[in-house]
Biopython code that builds the backbone (N, CA, C, O; Angstrom):
import numpy as np
from Bio.PDB.StructureBuilder import StructureBuilder

atoms = [
    (1, "UNK", "N", (40.612, 79.053, -94.392)),
    (1, "UNK", "CA", (40.253, 78.695, -93.035)),
    (1, "UNK", "C", (41.522, 78.783, -92.184)),
    (1, "UNK", "O", (42.563, 78.255, -92.574)),
    (2, "UNK", "N", (41.447, 79.425, -91.060)),
    (2, "UNK", "CA", (42.603, 79.575, -90.185)),
    (2, "UNK", "C", (42.839, 78.350, -89.327)),
    (2, "UNK", "O", (41.994, 77.460, -89.236)),
    (3, "UNK", "N", (43.980, 78.321, -88.713)),
    (3, "UNK", "CA", (44.295, 77.239, -87.779)),
    (3, "UNK", "C", (44.995, 77.828, -86.574)),
    (3, "UNK", "O", (45.600, 78.897, -86.654)),
    (4, "UNK", "N", (44.911, 77.150, -85.492)),
    (4, "UNK", "CA", (45.502, 77.623, -84.246)),
    (4, "UNK", "C", (46.563, 76.642, -83.797)),
    (4, "UNK", "O", (46.310, 75.441, -83.702)),
    (5, "UNK", "N", (47.724, 77.142, -83.526)),
    (5, "UNK", "CA", (48.801, 76.303, -83.014)),
    (5, "UNK", "C", (48.649, 76.196, -81.504)),
    (5, "UNK", "O", (48.538, 77.209, -80.813)),
    (6, "UNK", "N", (48.646, 75.006, -81.008)),
    (6, "UNK", "CA", (48.507, 74.792, -79.561)),
    (6, "UNK", "C", (49.792, 74.212, -79.013)),
    (6, "UNK", "O", (50.398, 73.326, -79.615)),
    (7, "UNK", "N", (50.193, 74.712, -77.888)),
    (7, "UNK", "CA", (51.396, 74.222, -77.229)),
    (7, "UNK", "C", (51.014, 73.808, -75.805)),
    (7, "UNK", "O", (50.555, 74.627, -75.008)),
    (8, "UNK", "N", (51.207, 72.549, -75.510)),
    (8, "UNK", "CA", (50.843, 72.019, -74.204)),
    (8, "UNK", "C", (52.103, 71.734, -73.396)),
    (8, "UNK", "O", (53.106, 71.263, -73.932)),
    (9, "UNK", "N", (52.037, 72.021, -72.120)),
    (9, "UNK", "CA", (53.141, 71.692, -71.223)),
    (9, "UNK", "C", (53.178, 70.178, -71.045)),
    (9, "UNK", "O", (52.134, 69.528, -71.103)),
    (10, "UNK", "N", (54.348, 69.611, -70.833)),
    (10, "UNK", "CA", (54.416, 68.162, -70.613)),
    (10, "UNK", "C", (53.615, 67.762, -69.372)),
    (10, "UNK", "O", (53.564, 68.495, -68.385)),
    (11, "UNK", "N", (53.002, 66.605, -69.443)),
    (11, "UNK", "CA", (52.220, 66.107, -68.320)),
    (11, "UNK", "C", (53.130, 65.661, -67.187)),
    (11, "UNK", "O", (54.253, 65.206, -67.408)),
    (12, "UNK", "N", (52.630, 65.799, -65.994)),
    (12, "UNK", "CA", (53.364, 65.331, -64.823)),
    (12, "UNK", "C", (53.413, 63.806, -64.833)),
    (12, "UNK", "O", (52.499, 63.162, -65.346)),
    (13, "UNK", "N", (54.438, 63.243, -64.289)),
    (13, "UNK", "CA", (54.572, 61.787, -64.265)),
    (13, "UNK", "C", (54.075, 61.190, -62.947)),
    (13, "UNK", "O", (54.453, 60.074, -62.591)),
    (14, "UNK", "N", (53.238, 61.920, -62.230)),
    (14, "UNK", "CA", (52.669, 61.406, -60.986)),
    (14, "UNK", "C", (51.458, 60.535, -61.312)),
    (14, "UNK", "O", (50.730, 60.800, -62.269)),
    (15, "UNK", "N", (51.255, 59.513, -60.521)),
    (15, "UNK", "CA", (50.086, 58.651, -60.697)),
    (15, "UNK", "C", (49.231, 58.712, -59.434)),
    (15, "UNK", "O", (49.683, 59.170, -58.385)),
    (16, "UNK", "N", (48.011, 58.250, -59.551)),
    (16, "UNK", "CA", (47.149, 58.216, -58.372)),
    (16, "UNK", "C", (47.735, 57.314, -57.291)),
    (16, "UNK", "O", (47.572, 57.570, -56.098)),
    (17, "UNK", "N", (48.412, 56.267, -57.720)),
    (17, "UNK", "CA", (49.050, 55.367, -56.751)),
    (17, "UNK", "C", (50.052, 56.123, -55.887)),
    (17, "UNK", "O", (50.200, 55.828, -54.701)),
    (18, "UNK", "N", (50.740, 57.097, -56.480)),
    (18, "UNK", "CA", (51.712, 57.893, -55.737)),
    (18, "UNK", "C", (51.046, 58.967, -54.885)),
    (18, "UNK", "O", (51.584, 59.353, -53.848)),
    (19, "UNK", "N", (49.892, 59.448, -55.307)),
    (19, "UNK", "CA", (49.254, 60.584, -54.646)),
    (19, "UNK", "C", (48.307, 60.194, -53.516)),
    (19, "UNK", "O", (48.098, 60.977, -52.589)),
    (20, "UNK", "N", (47.735, 58.999, -53.581)),
    (20, "UNK", "CA", (46.755, 58.579, -52.567)),
    (20, "UNK", "C", (47.434, 57.644, -51.581)),
    (20, "UNK", "O", (47.997, 56.626, -51.986)),
    (21, "UNK", "N", (47.392, 57.969, -50.286)),
    (21, "UNK", "CA", (48.040, 57.115, -49.283)),
    (21, "UNK", "C", (47.461, 55.697, -49.270)),
    (21, "UNK", "O", (46.288, 55.492, -49.582)),
    (22, "UNK", "N", (48.288, 54.737, -48.911)),
    (22, "UNK", "CA", (47.879, 53.329, -48.891)),
    (22, "UNK", "C", (46.758, 53.063, -47.883)),
    (22, "UNK", "O", (45.969, 52.137, -48.072)),
    (23, "UNK", "N", (46.679, 53.858, -46.821)),
    (23, "UNK", "CA", (45.656, 53.641, -45.795)),
    (23, "UNK", "C", (44.430, 54.541, -45.981)),
    (23, "UNK", "O", (43.648, 54.708, -45.045)),
    (24, "UNK", "N", (44.254, 55.113, -47.151)),
    (24, "UNK", "CA", (43.112, 55.994, -47.417)),
    (24, "UNK", "C", (41.807, 55.200, -47.361)),
    (24, "UNK", "O", (41.765, 54.025, -47.725)),
    (25, "UNK", "N", (40.752, 55.858, -46.903)),
    (25, "UNK", "CA", (39.444, 55.216, -46.736)),
    (25, "UNK", "C", (38.958, 54.558, -48.013)),
    (25, "UNK", "O", (38.476, 53.425, -47.973)),
    (26, "UNK", "N", (39.071, 55.241, -49.154)),
    (26, "UNK", "CA", (38.549, 54.687, -50.405)),
    (26, "UNK", "C", (39.374, 53.503, -50.903)),
    (26, "UNK", "O", (38.833, 52.626, -51.577)),
    (27, "UNK", "N", (40.649, 53.456, -50.593)),
    (27, "UNK", "CA", (41.447, 52.271, -50.923)),
    (27, "UNK", "C", (40.957, 51.072, -50.115)),
    (27, "UNK", "O", (40.822, 49.968, -50.642)),
    (28, "UNK", "N", (40.694, 51.304, -48.835)),
    (28, "UNK", "CA", (40.172, 50.231, -47.966)),
    (28, "UNK", "C", (38.807, 49.767, -48.481)),
    (28, "UNK", "O", (38.538, 48.567, -48.534)),
    (29, "UNK", "N", (37.956, 50.708, -48.855)),
    (29, "UNK", "CA", (36.629, 50.371, -49.366)),
    (29, "UNK", "C", (36.741, 49.547, -50.651)),
    (29, "UNK", "O", (36.008, 48.574, -50.831)),
    (30, "UNK", "N", (37.647, 49.929, -51.535)),
    (30, "UNK", "CA", (37.842, 49.195, -52.795)),
    (30, "UNK", "C", (38.291, 47.754, -52.539)),
    (30, "UNK", "O", (37.880, 46.833, -53.246)),
    (31, "UNK", "N", (39.133, 47.571, -51.529)),
    (31, "UNK", "CA", (39.625, 46.219, -51.217)),
    (31, "UNK", "C", (38.556, 45.346, -50.582)),
    (31, "UNK", "O", (38.534, 44.137, -50.814)),
    (32, "UNK", "N", (37.670, 45.931, -49.785)),
    (32, "UNK", "CA", (36.745, 45.127, -48.990)),
    (32, "UNK", "C", (35.335, 45.008, -49.574)),
    (32, "UNK", "O", (34.627, 44.045, -49.279)),
    (33, "UNK", "N", (34.920, 45.972, -50.393)),
    (33, "UNK", "CA", (33.560, 45.969, -50.916)),
    (33, "UNK", "C", (33.498, 45.178, -52.222)),
    (33, "UNK", "O", (34.166, 45.520, -53.198)),
    (34, "UNK", "N", (32.698, 44.131, -52.228)),
    (34, "UNK", "CA", (32.543, 43.293, -53.416)),
    (34, "UNK", "C", (31.275, 43.720, -54.154)),
    (34, "UNK", "O", (30.163, 43.494, -53.677)),
    (35, "UNK", "N", (31.453, 44.338, -55.315)),
    (35, "UNK", "CA", (30.308, 44.813, -56.088)),
    (35, "UNK", "C", (30.006, 43.936, -57.297)),
    (35, "UNK", "O", (29.374, 44.389, -58.251)),
    (36, "UNK", "N", (30.447, 42.702, -57.263)),
    (36, "UNK", "CA", (30.234, 41.814, -58.405)),
    (36, "UNK", "C", (28.749, 41.520, -58.645)),
    (36, "UNK", "O", (28.375, 41.124, -59.749)),
    (37, "UNK", "N", (27.914, 41.704, -57.651)),
    (37, "UNK", "CA", (26.484, 41.426, -57.780)),
    (37, "UNK", "C", (25.733, 42.521, -58.537)),
    (37, "UNK", "O", (24.634, 42.278, -59.035)),
    (38, "UNK", "N", (26.301, 43.707, -58.629)),
    (38, "UNK", "CA", (25.571, 44.864, -59.156)),
    (38, "UNK", "C", (25.163, 44.654, -60.613)),
    (38, "UNK", "O", (24.015, 44.918, -60.970)),
    (39, "UNK", "N", (26.067, 44.191, -61.451)),
    (39, "UNK", "CA", (25.778, 44.028, -62.881)),
    (39, "UNK", "C", (24.582, 43.091, -63.085)),
    (39, "UNK", "O", (23.667, 43.418, -63.840)),
    (40, "UNK", "N", (24.581, 41.957, -62.436)),
    (40, "UNK", "CA", (23.476, 41.004, -62.582)),
    (40, "UNK", "C", (22.178, 41.576, -62.010)),
    (40, "UNK", "O", (21.100, 41.352, -62.560)),
    (41, "UNK", "N", (22.286, 42.311, -60.908)),
    (41, "UNK", "CA", (21.121, 42.864, -60.240)),
    (41, "UNK", "C", (20.383, 43.876, -61.120)),
    (41, "UNK", "O", (19.153, 43.921, -61.104)),
    (42, "UNK", "N", (21.114, 44.688, -61.887)),
    (42, "UNK", "CA", (20.492, 45.742, -62.697)),
    (42, "UNK", "C", (20.400, 45.400, -64.174)),
    (42, "UNK", "O", (19.947, 46.230, -64.962)),
    (43, "UNK", "N", (20.810, 44.217, -64.569)),
    (43, "UNK", "CA", (20.899, 43.850, -65.983)),
    (43, "UNK", "C", (19.580, 44.047, -66.735)),
    (43, "UNK", "O", (19.597, 44.515, -67.873)),
    (44, "UNK", "N", (18.468, 43.711, -66.146)),
    (44, "UNK", "CA", (17.191, 43.808, -66.857)),
    (44, "UNK", "C", (16.734, 45.256, -67.050)),
    (44, "UNK", "O", (15.830, 45.506, -67.848)),
    (45, "UNK", "N", (17.330, 46.205, -66.348)),
    (45, "UNK", "CA", (16.949, 47.611, -66.508)),
    (45, "UNK", "C", (17.754, 48.313, -67.593)),
    (45, "UNK", "O", (17.449, 49.455, -67.935)),
    (46, "UNK", "N", (18.774, 47.659, -68.144)),
    (46, "UNK", "CA", (19.603, 48.250, -69.193)),
    (46, "UNK", "C", (19.132, 47.777, -70.561)),
    (46, "UNK", "O", (18.765, 46.616, -70.739)),
    (47, "UNK", "N", (19.148, 48.691, -71.520)),
    (47, "UNK", "CA", (18.744, 48.353, -72.887)),
    (47, "UNK", "C", (19.850, 47.540, -73.561)),
    (47, "UNK", "O", (21.031, 47.693, -73.250)),
    (48, "UNK", "N", (19.448, 46.684, -74.479)),
    (48, "UNK", "CA", (20.410, 45.862, -75.196)),
    (48, "UNK", "C", (21.108, 46.585, -76.330)),
    (48, "UNK", "O", (22.105, 46.095, -76.861)),
    (49, "UNK", "N", (20.593, 47.746, -76.703)),
    (49, "UNK", "CA", (21.204, 48.500, -77.797)),
    (49, "UNK", "C", (21.169, 49.984, -77.450)),
    (49, "UNK", "O", (20.560, 50.391, -76.461)),
    (50, "UNK", "N", (21.823, 50.770, -78.268)),
    (50, "UNK", "CA", (21.877, 52.209, -78.016)),
    (50, "UNK", "C", (23.271, 52.637, -77.620)),
    (50, "UNK", "O", (24.244, 51.916, -77.842)),
    (51, "UNK", "N", (23.359, 53.794, -77.042)),
    (51, "UNK", "CA", (24.657, 54.323, -76.645)),
    (51, "UNK", "C", (25.228, 53.511, -75.489)),
    (51, "UNK", "O", (24.485, 52.990, -74.658)),
    (52, "UNK", "N", (26.548, 53.410, -75.442)),
    (52, "UNK", "CA", (27.167, 52.673, -74.330)),
    (52, "UNK", "C", (26.841, 53.338, -72.987)),
    (52, "UNK", "O", (26.798, 54.564, -72.883)),
    (53, "UNK", "N", (26.620, 52.533, -71.996)),
    (53, "UNK", "CA", (26.275, 53.061, -70.676)),
    (53, "UNK", "C", (27.490, 53.009, -69.755)),
    (53, "UNK", "O", (28.519, 52.418, -70.082)),
    (54, "UNK", "N", (27.343, 53.634, -68.614)),
    (54, "UNK", "CA", (28.371, 53.566, -67.578)),
    (54, "UNK", "C", (28.279, 52.180, -66.948)),
    (54, "UNK", "O", (27.186, 51.669, -66.705)),
    (55, "UNK", "N", (29.419, 51.590, -66.690)),
    (55, "UNK", "CA", (29.463, 50.295, -65.999)),
    (55, "UNK", "C", (28.684, 50.431, -64.690)),
    (55, "UNK", "O", (28.965, 51.344, -63.913)),
    (56, "UNK", "N", (27.715, 49.555, -64.421)),
    (56, "UNK", "CA", (26.870, 49.691, -63.222)),
    (56, "UNK", "C", (27.663, 49.772, -61.917)),
    (56, "UNK", "O", (27.298, 50.540, -61.026)),
    (57, "UNK", "N", (28.734, 49.001, -61.789)),
    (57, "UNK", "CA", (29.498, 49.059, -60.537)),
    (57, "UNK", "C", (30.216, 50.399, -60.389)),
    (57, "UNK", "O", (30.384, 50.888, -59.272)),
    (58, "UNK", "N", (30.643, 51.001, -61.506)),
    (58, "UNK", "CA", (31.283, 52.316, -61.456)),
    (58, "UNK", "C", (30.253, 53.365, -61.037)),
    (58, "UNK", "O", (30.549, 54.236, -60.219)),
    (59, "UNK", "N", (29.054, 53.282, -61.594)),
    (59, "UNK", "CA", (27.990, 54.211, -61.205)),
    (59, "UNK", "C", (27.680, 54.074, -59.712)),
    (59, "UNK", "O", (27.494, 55.075, -59.020)),
    (60, "UNK", "N", (27.625, 52.847, -59.224)),
    (60, "UNK", "CA", (27.349, 52.603, -57.810)),
    (60, "UNK", "C", (28.465, 53.197, -56.941)),
    (60, "UNK", "O", (28.191, 53.787, -55.896)),
    (61, "UNK", "N", (29.715, 53.042, -57.372)),
    (61, "UNK", "CA", (30.843, 53.625, -56.631)),
    (61, "UNK", "C", (30.745, 55.148, -56.597)),
    (61, "UNK", "O", (31.028, 55.767, -55.572)),
    (62, "UNK", "N", (30.347, 55.748, -57.708)),
    (62, "UNK", "CA", (30.175, 57.201, -57.730)),
    (62, "UNK", "C", (29.094, 57.647, -56.752)),
    (62, "UNK", "O", (29.233, 58.676, -56.091)),
    (63, "UNK", "N", (28.030, 56.879, -56.662)),
    (63, "UNK", "CA", (26.969, 57.198, -55.711)),
    (63, "UNK", "C", (27.471, 57.098, -54.270)),
    (63, "UNK", "O", (27.102, 57.909, -53.421)),
    (64, "UNK", "N", (28.309, 56.107, -54.004)),
    (64, "UNK", "CA", (28.893, 55.975, -52.666)),
    (64, "UNK", "C", (29.785, 57.156, -52.331)),
    (64, "UNK", "O", (29.731, 57.677, -51.217)),
    (65, "UNK", "N", (30.596, 57.579, -53.271)),
    (65, "UNK", "CA", (31.467, 58.738, -53.049)),
    (65, "UNK", "C", (30.614, 59.970, -52.760)),
    (65, "UNK", "O", (30.913, 60.737, -51.844)),
    (66, "UNK", "N", (29.552, 60.157, -53.542)),
    (66, "UNK", "CA", (28.666, 61.298, -53.295)),
    (66, "UNK", "C", (28.080, 61.237, -51.891)),
    (66, "UNK", "O", (27.971, 62.263, -51.220)),
    (67, "UNK", "N", (27.704, 60.056, -51.446)),
    (67, "UNK", "CA", (27.139, 59.894, -50.103)),
    (67, "UNK", "C", (28.183, 60.219, -49.039)),
    (67, "UNK", "O", (27.922, 61.014, -48.136)),
    (68, "UNK", "N", (29.364, 59.609, -49.141)),
    (68, "UNK", "CA", (30.392, 59.794, -48.120)),
    (68, "UNK", "C", (30.937, 61.219, -48.088)),
    (68, "UNK", "O", (31.346, 61.696, -47.030)),
    (69, "UNK", "N", (30.950, 61.901, -49.225)),
    (69, "UNK", "CA", (31.481, 63.261, -49.297)),
    (69, "UNK", "C", (30.411, 64.326, -49.096)),
    (69, "UNK", "O", (30.714, 65.519, -49.090)),
    (70, "UNK", "N", (29.158, 63.901, -48.932)),
    (70, "UNK", "CA", (28.079, 64.858, -48.705)),
    (70, "UNK", "C", (27.730, 65.673, -49.941)),
    (70, "UNK", "O", (27.282, 66.814, -49.828)),
    (71, "UNK", "N", (27.933, 65.096, -51.115)),
    (71, "UNK", "CA", (27.632, 65.787, -52.370)),
    (71, "UNK", "C", (26.162, 65.556, -52.698)),
    (71, "UNK", "O", (25.699, 64.416, -52.742)),
    (72, "UNK", "N", (25.435, 66.641, -52.927)),
    (72, "UNK", "CA", (24.011, 66.552, -53.227)),
    (72, "UNK", "C", (23.804, 67.028, -54.662)),
    (72, "UNK", "O", (24.346, 68.056, -55.066)),
    (73, "UNK", "N", (23.028, 66.287, -55.417)),
    (73, "UNK", "CA", (22.723, 66.710, -56.793)),
    (73, "UNK", "C", (22.013, 68.044, -56.792)),
    (73, "UNK", "O", (21.237, 68.337, -55.882)),
    (74, "UNK", "N", (22.265, 68.845, -57.786)),
    (74, "UNK", "CA", (21.652, 70.181, -57.885)),
    (74, "UNK", "C", (20.135, 70.111, -57.896)),
    (74, "UNK", "O", (19.474, 70.969, -57.311)),
    (75, "UNK", "N", (19.572, 69.103, -58.552)),
    (75, "UNK", "CA", (18.118, 68.979, -58.632)),
    (75, "UNK", "C", (17.512, 68.801, -57.247)),
    (75, "UNK", "O", (16.371, 69.202, -57.019)),
    (76, "UNK", "N", (18.260, 68.202, -56.315)),
    (76, "UNK", "CA", (17.747, 67.991, -54.964)),
    (76, "UNK", "C", (17.831, 69.241, -54.114)),
    (76, "UNK", "O", (17.187, 69.313, -53.068)),
    (77, "UNK", "N", (18.602, 70.223, -54.529)),
    (77, "UNK", "CA", (18.774, 71.447, -53.740)),
    (77, "UNK", "C", (17.657, 72.456, -53.972)),
    (77, "UNK", "O", (17.464, 73.359, -53.158)),
    (78, "UNK", "N", (16.930, 72.318, -55.055)),
    (78, "UNK", "CA", (15.876, 73.279, -55.369)),
    (78, "UNK", "C", (14.707, 73.075, -54.408)),
    (78, "UNK", "O", (14.208, 71.962, -54.239)),
    (79, "UNK", "N", (14.284, 74.172, -53.784)),
    (79, "UNK", "CA", (13.169, 74.034, -52.836)),
    (79, "UNK", "C", (11.994, 74.884, -53.248)),
    (79, "UNK", "O", (10.969, 74.892, -52.567)),
]
sb = StructureBuilder()
sb.init_structure("model")
sb.init_model(0)
sb.init_chain("A")
sb.init_seg("    ")
for serial, (resi, resn, name, xyz) in enumerate(atoms, 1):
    if name == "N":
        sb.init_residue(resn, " ", resi, " ")
    sb.init_atom(name, np.array(xyz, "f"), 0.0, 1.0, " ", f" {name:<3s}", serial, name[0])
structure = sb.get_structure()
């Protein structure tokens, strides 16, 4: 059985904290929007066993980003 040698370039030492300005809209939204209610609100819709799910507040944040950025799911584009 063969093997492949892989050589990766070193990763950059930049972080999101360095790349995203302090006054960016999403930073402001993260500071002001309290999503602590989401987990309790959707708890009964999640199964108690099975594969791990996405944290409900993270899923909600992704939906907000899609809304603010005008991202439409592919299934919604079919006419």
